C-alpha positions as CSV (number, residue, x, y, z in Angstrom):
1,X,-136.8,-58.5,-88.9
2,X,-133.3,-59.2,-90.2
3,X,-132.6,-61.7,-93.0
4,X,-129.7,-64.0,-92.6
5,X,-128.8,-66.3,-95.7
6,X,-127.5,-69.8,-94.8
7,X,-126.5,-73.0,-96.6
8,X,-129.1,-75.6,-97.3
9,X,-127.5,-77.8,-95.0
10,X,-127.6,-75.2,-92.2
11,X,-131.3,-74.4,-92.9
12,X,-132.0,-78.0,-92.7
13,X,-130.3,-78.4,-89.5
14,X,-132.3,-75.5,-88.0
15,X,-135.6,-76.7,-89.4
16,X,-134.9,-80.2,-88.0
17,X,-133.8,-78.8,-84.6
18,X,-137.1,-76.6,-84.6
19,X,-139.1,-79.9,-85.1
20,X,-141.4,-78.3,-87.6
21,X,-142.6,-81.5,-89.1
22,X,-143.1,-83.2,-85.7
23,X,-144.9,-80.1,-84.2
24,X,-147.3,-80.0,-87.2
25,X,-148.0,-83.7,-86.6
26,X,-148.8,-82.9,-82.8
27,X,-151.1,-80.1,-84.0
28,X,-148.9,-77.2,-82.7
29,X,-148.2,-75.9,-86.3
30,X,-150.7,-75.5,-89.0
31,X,-149.6,-76.6,-92.4
32,X,-150.9,-75.0,-95.5
33,X,-150.2,-75.8,-99.2
34,X,-149.4,-72.4,-100.7
35,X,-148.5,-73.4,-104.0
36,X,-148.9,-76.7,-106.0
37,X,-147.8,-77.9,-109.5
38,X,-148.9,-81.0,-111.1
39,X,-147.1,-82.8,-112.4
40,X,-143.8,-82.6,-110.7
41,X,-140.9,-81.4,-113.1
42,X,-139.3,-84.3,-115.0
43,X,-136.0,-83.3,-113.3
44,X,-137.3,-84.3,-110.0
45,X,-137.5,-88.0,-111.2
46,X,-140.5,-88.5,-109.3
47,X,-143.4,-91.1,-110.0
48,X,-146.3,-90.0,-112.4
49,X,-148.9,-87.8,-110.7
50,X,-146.6,-86.6,-108.0
51,X,-147.3,-82.9,-107.0
52,X,-144.6,-80.3,-106.2
53,X,-145.9,-78.5,-103.2
54,X,-144.8,-75.2,-101.2
55,X,-145.8,-75.5,-97.6
56,X,-146.3,-72.6,-95.1
57,X,-145.9,-73.8,-91.4
58,X,-147.9,-71.5,-89.0
59,X,-148.1,-71.1,-85.3
60,X,-151.6,-72.2,-84.5
61,X,-152.0,-69.8,-81.8
62,X,-150.6,-66.6,-83.2
63,X,-151.0,-67.4,-86.8
64,X,-147.3,-66.3,-87.4
65,X,-145.3,-68.0,-90.2
66,X,-142.8,-70.3,-88.8
67,X,-141.2,-71.9,-91.9
68,X,-141.5,-72.4,-95.6
69,X,-140.6,-75.7,-97.1
70,X,-141.0,-77.8,-100.4
71,X,-141.9,-81.2,-101.0
72,X,-142.9,-83.6,-103.6
73,X,-146.2,-85.2,-102.5
74,X,-146.8,-88.6,-104.2
75,X,-150.0,-90.2,-105.3
76,X,-149.9,-92.7,-102.4
77,X,-149.5,-89.7,-100.0
78,X,-145.8,-90.4,-99.3
79,X,-143.0,-87.6,-99.6
80,X,-140.6,-87.9,-102.3
81,X,-137.0,-86.9,-102.4
82,X,-135.5,-87.8,-99.0
83,X,-138.9,-88.4,-97.4
84,X,-139.1,-85.0,-95.5
85,X,-140.0,-81.4,-96.6
86,X,-137.1,-79.4,-97.7
87,X,-136.8,-76.0,-95.8
88,X,-136.6,-72.7,-97.8
89,X,-137.1,-70.3,-95.0
90,X,-137.4,-70.4,-91.0
91,X,-138.3,-67.7,-88.6
92,X,-136.5,-67.9,-85.2
93,X,-137.2,-64.9,-82.9
94,X,-136.5,-61.7,-84.9
95,X,-134.5,-63.4,-87.6
96,X,-135.6,-65.0,-91.0
97,X,-133.1,-67.6,-92.2
98,X,-133.1,-68.4,-95.9
99,X,-131.4,-70.4,-98.1
100,X,-128.4,-69.1,-99.8
101,X,-128.6,-69.6,-103.6
């Protein structure tokens, strides 16, 4: 697989186009919390008891990793920040797209 570095905006565009969140809601993708920190860092400016989570999105049939994303999960279950997970990596075919830091 080849790795391509892209901007945060480009990775969000690709992640949204791939409909990872929607596919997970339909059961096509399995979402696993790979890492969790509590409380979220103060710089996140999230409410008390918000958890910082790294999520893995996996194809339910093949088990292959499709995407990695970060989110702030609030105590009430809502997603902090802009209300959607923030992608960090996306696999499309034989290419891995990663955020350019």
